[in-house]
C-alpha atoms as one frame of an Amber mdcrd trajectory, in Angstrom:
protein
  56.809  12.766  -6.067  53.640  14.082  -4.378  54.611  17.506  -5.533  54.844
  16.337  -9.097  51.270  14.721  -8.886  49.833  17.965  -7.466  51.414  20.062
 -10.244  50.011  17.515 -12.833  46.462  17.773 -11.316  46.774  21.470 -11.122
  47.538  21.443 -14.792  44.675  19.221 -15.773  41.969  20.801 -13.636  40.543
  24.387 -13.957  40.399  26.919 -11.208  43.591  25.652  -9.598  45.984  28.585
 -10.556  45.028  32.002  -9.322  47.073  33.572 -12.229  45.099  31.851 -14.854
  42.291  34.103 -16.593  38.768  33.275 -15.575  37.735  32.892 -19.255  40.490
  30.290 -19.752  39.300  28.274 -16.763  35.634  28.346 -17.948  36.702  27.047
 -21.388  38.829  24.421 -19.668  35.831  23.355 -17.771  33.589  23.122 -20.877
  36.169  21.138 -22.581  36.407  18.670 -19.720  32.687  18.536 -19.519  32.336
  17.760 -23.321  35.074  15.110 -23.164  33.359  13.398 -20.232  29.961  13.383
 -22.136  31.134  12.194 -25.538  33.874   9.889 -24.546  31.590   6.962 -23.479
  29.582   7.345 -26.721  32.689   7.330 -28.828  33.978   4.206 -27.183  30.652
   2.502 -27.499  30.588   3.386 -31.118  34.017   1.998 -31.728  33.230  -1.315
 -29.977  29.973  -1.601 -32.081  31.797  -0.928 -35.335  34.420  -3.561 -34.371
  31.876  -6.077 -33.611  30.134  -5.355 -36.885  33.358  -5.693 -38.938  34.168
  -8.947 -37.294  30.739 -10.436 -38.022  30.931  -9.163 -41.609  34.415 -10.878
 -41.992  32.998 -14.210 -40.743  30.171 -14.101 -43.141  32.343 -13.401 -46.013
  34.701 -16.288 -45.023  31.674 -18.691 -44.760  30.255 -17.570 -48.254  33.680
 -17.884 -49.904  34.186 -21.609 -48.941  34.298 -23.807 -51.963  33.370 -27.416
 -52.195  35.946 -30.014 -52.091  36.399 -31.224 -55.702  39.232 -33.746 -54.876
  37.042 -36.805 -55.175  35.179 -35.444 -58.163  38.321 -35.293 -60.177  38.619
 -39.168 -59.736  35.041 -39.562 -61.281  36.349 -42.364 -63.393  36.689 -44.444
 -60.207  33.194 -43.923 -59.016  30.980 -46.899 -59.268  27.823 -45.749 -61.068
  25.943 -48.607 -59.530  26.786 -47.530 -56.035  24.081 -45.671 -53.905  24.927
 -41.945 -53.577  24.182 -40.477 -50.011  21.879 -37.570 -50.215  22.492 -35.182
 -47.227  19.654 -32.749 -46.313  17.541 -34.433 -48.982  13.818 -34.532 -48.632
  12.656 -38.159 -47.685   9.319 -37.700 -49.301  10.930 -36.629 -52.596  13.107
 -39.805 -52.517   9.992 -41.947 -52.143   8.178 -39.989 -54.895  11.231 -40.413
 -57.225  11.371 -44.208 -56.509   7.779 -44.680 -57.200   7.938 -42.646 -60.462
   7.352 -44.757 -63.653  10.526 -45.538 -65.488  12.740 -44.994 -62.505  15.705
 -47.563 -62.595  17.723 -46.335 -59.715  21.307 -45.522 -61.072  21.067 -47.641
 -64.078  21.771 -46.019 -67.548  19.005 -45.763 -70.017  18.556 -48.347 -72.839
  20.731 -47.667 -75.900  17.840 -48.464 -78.278  15.305 -46.111 -76.639  15.059
 -42.518 -77.438  16.263 -39.980 -74.873  12.728 -38.520 -74.439  11.017 -41.812
 -73.765  12.638 -42.383 -70.455  14.264 -39.147 -69.060  17.154 -39.455 -66.561
  15.890 -38.615 -63.188  18.831 -39.830 -61.179  19.312 -37.842 -57.992  22.129
 -35.269 -57.990  25.076 -36.010 -55.928  25.540 -34.179 -52.759  27.986 -31.321
 -52.536  30.743 -31.948 -50.227  31.402 -28.782 -47.978  34.163 -27.927 -45.522
  33.996 -28.368 -41.813  33.405 -24.627 -40.979  30.416 -24.430 -43.613  28.905
 -27.553 -42.051  29.161 -26.064 -38.568  27.537 -22.809 -39.794  24.730 -24.651
 -41.400  24.254 -26.768 -38.366  24.100 -23.787 -36.067  21.639 -22.173 -38.481
  19.343 -25.197 -38.445  19.537 -25.121 -34.581  18.531 -21.576 -34.469  15.728
 -22.165 -36.935  14.463 -25.135 -34.812  14.647 -23.248 -31.708  12.709 -20.369
 -33.002  10.094 -22.603 -34.539   9.816 -24.326 -31.031   9.494 -20.777 -29.355
   6.855 -19.846 -31.867   4.888 -23.021 -31.560   5.061 -22.697 -27.577   3.797
 -19.033 -27.864   0.980 -20.123 -30.221  -0.072 -22.892 -27.824   0.059 -20.632
 -24.869  -2.018 -17.993 -26.763  -4.607 -20.628 -27.672  -4.679 -21.721 -23.991
  -5.078 -18.091 -22.775  -7.790 -17.340 -25.372  -9.666 -20.685 -24.510 -10.044
 -19.659 -20.677 -10.313 -15.881 -21.281 -14.044 -15.726 -21.189 -14.302 -17.928
 -18.155 -11.624 -15.908 -16.200 -13.471 -12.775 -17.273 -16.674 -14.020 -16.014
 -15.142 -15.280 -12.644 -13.387 -11.795 -12.309 -16.865 -10.051 -12.800 -18.475
 -12.445 -10.359 -15.724 -11.738  -7.638 -16.058  -7.979  -8.164 -19.828  -8.251
  -7.733 -19.369 -10.386  -4.561 -16.938  -7.994  -3.001 -19.124  -4.971  -3.898
 -22.181  -6.781  -2.184 -19.874  -7.404   0.877 -18.687  -3.822   1.066 -22.353
  -2.459   0.752 -23.322  -4.936   3.652 -20.471  -3.664   5.686 -21.338   0.017
   5.124 -25.029  -0.504   5.773 -24.039  -2.234   9.025 -21.715   0.480  10.024
 -24.392   3.101   9.144 -26.902   1.258  11.372 -24.440   1.119  14.082 -23.616
   4.716  13.828 -27.339   5.696  13.976 -27.867   3.278  16.884 -25.008   4.848
  18.663 -26.311   8.310  18.148 -29.764   7.526  19.212 -28.399   6.005  22.248
 -26.220   8.993  23.100 -29.168  11.367  22.333 -31.356   9.400  24.789 -28.795
   9.265  27.453 -28.213  13.042  27.080 -31.790  13.660  27.195 -32.175  11.410
  30.323 -29.196  13.253  31.879 -30.808  16.720  31.195 -34.026  15.528  32.690
 -32.409  13.952  35.689 -30.493  17.377  36.296 -33.782  19.445  36.017 -35.593
  17.044  38.415 -32.782  17.097  41.084 -32.499  20.973  41.047 -36.341  21.112
  41.143 -36.535  18.808  44.218 -33.646  20.608  46.040 -35.328  24.037  45.475
 -38.809  22.814  46.421 -37.532  21.117  49.770 -35.316  24.206  50.506 -38.368
  26.374  50.009 -40.558  24.243  52.222 -38.261  22.981  54.869 -35.080  25.053
  54.616 -33.085  21.887  54.220 -32.685  18.963  51.979 -30.795  15.625  52.102
 -28.938  15.146  48.873 -28.462  11.427  49.611 -32.193  10.764  49.330 -32.572
  12.923  46.366 -29.788  11.326  44.497 -31.128   7.862  45.464 -34.549   8.667
  44.029 -32.931   9.620  40.616 -30.659   6.540  40.612 -27.581   8.663  40.735
 -24.620   8.950  43.126 -24.611  11.435  45.805 -21.400  13.024  44.274 -23.338
  13.760  41.144 -26.063  15.653  43.211 -23.485  17.616  45.078 -21.641  18.676
  41.887 -24.992  19.658  40.501 -25.975  21.852  43.349 -22.757  23.685  43.324
 -22.943  24.269  39.503 -26.673  25.169  39.522 -26.179  28.280  41.592 -28.226
  27.042  44.664 -25.365  27.826  47.145 -25.185  31.398  46.146 -26.100  34.208
  48.583 -29.579  35.713  48.006 -32.001  38.212  49.496 -35.527  37.214  50.383
 -37.946  40.003  51.818 -34.953  42.049  52.680 -33.505  39.252  54.613 -30.038
  37.756  53.588 -30.286  34.023  52.900 -27.338  31.654  52.560 -27.534  28.030
  51.294 -24.699  25.788  52.857 -23.666  22.255  51.784 -22.628  20.234  55.010
 -20.255  17.443  55.259 -23.108  14.965  55.426 -24.517  16.005  52.011 -27.159
  18.281  53.436 -28.245  21.545  51.950 -29.503  24.048  54.648 -30.627  27.650
  54.415 -29.456  30.052  57.056 -31.107  33.609  57.015 -30.452  36.603  59.193
 -33.356  35.938  61.682 -31.974  32.518  62.370 -28.498  33.834  63.082 -29.888
  36.472  65.356 -31.671  33.858  67.386 -28.575  31.698  67.255 -26.626  34.662
  68.895 -29.182  35.267  71.592 -29.244  31.605  72.596 -25.405  31.465  72.696
 -25.213  34.562  74.878 -27.775  33.200  77.425 -25.871  32.145  80.623 -25.766
  28.590  81.504 -24.639  26.776  84.706 -21.110  25.878  84.869 -20.576  28.338
  81.964 -17.298  30.554  81.959 -19.050  32.939  79.494 -17.101  31.775  76.491
 -18.772  30.419  73.200 -16.847  28.035  71.149 -17.358  27.329  67.425 -18.382
  23.820  68.197 -21.147  25.186  70.580 -22.251  27.623  67.992 -22.485  24.866
  65.339 -24.551  22.722  67.589 -26.935  25.578  68.169 -27.409  26.138  64.478
 -27.854  22.388  63.901 -30.623  22.466  66.581 -32.406  25.385  64.808 -32.229
  23.687  61.323 -33.508  20.442  62.652 -36.222  21.980  64.618 -37.445  24.066
  61.420 -37.409  20.915  59.422 -39.417  18.972  61.937 -41.825  21.843  62.299
 -42.550  21.692  58.591 -43.225  18.020  58.522
């Protein structure tokens, strides 16, 4: 059974048999595509034709219905004085007929009066129709009433819309104007805030540059005069932290080696936030003091001793300047 299904599919589908020519497979594929494209359209057309034929047949059946004349054949038994029911008759027409001069109901005209003196305006008897025709007429009346109701509803809605259209348009324009004013106020506020922020940043930047220049100037002046400067006092005078002053001194090139009058000068930053200048003459004097023999001295000079000698020289020079 599976082999049979496979063979059937191979026969119906293209490109399944390698022995089949390529042109035949292409034609086969085109035929399948055309069939898949037109088959739904053909089916829809047939369904529409069937529905249209069925509708036409129903309309012909309704139109071919003949009135029931069984009771009319027994017209001799009808009481001429009895009231005849008027279905689908106009009530206003009945009142006009009843009020018309010379109207005497269903009575026959007088034998002694000419026919043209009192014309017979008796209402015509209602035609009796079958049940199918009556249902068709009832459905048609219902559809007409429904369409009339929908049309009346639409007219009332359009009238209501037209009545408040101007007010809604005015309210919409007012709302747009109010929103535009609010947006303008927000944009103006943002613009003022941006300008204030830029001005504040500009002032802060200017103050920072001024403080940096002042710090470097103070450090250089005090180094020039005393050979040392306390960065803590300098930073405090400028209302800045001492770390700010230390970083500025490092970045400002003050700690670089220089030459002054043929003498090598080095600026050093100590652990206590002092900047000191050490030149060649000071170091020669430090070495001479370190080599001088002292009591209870074994002839060795440690780095700690050398540091104390340098500190004494720096302090002495600073006190001499003051």
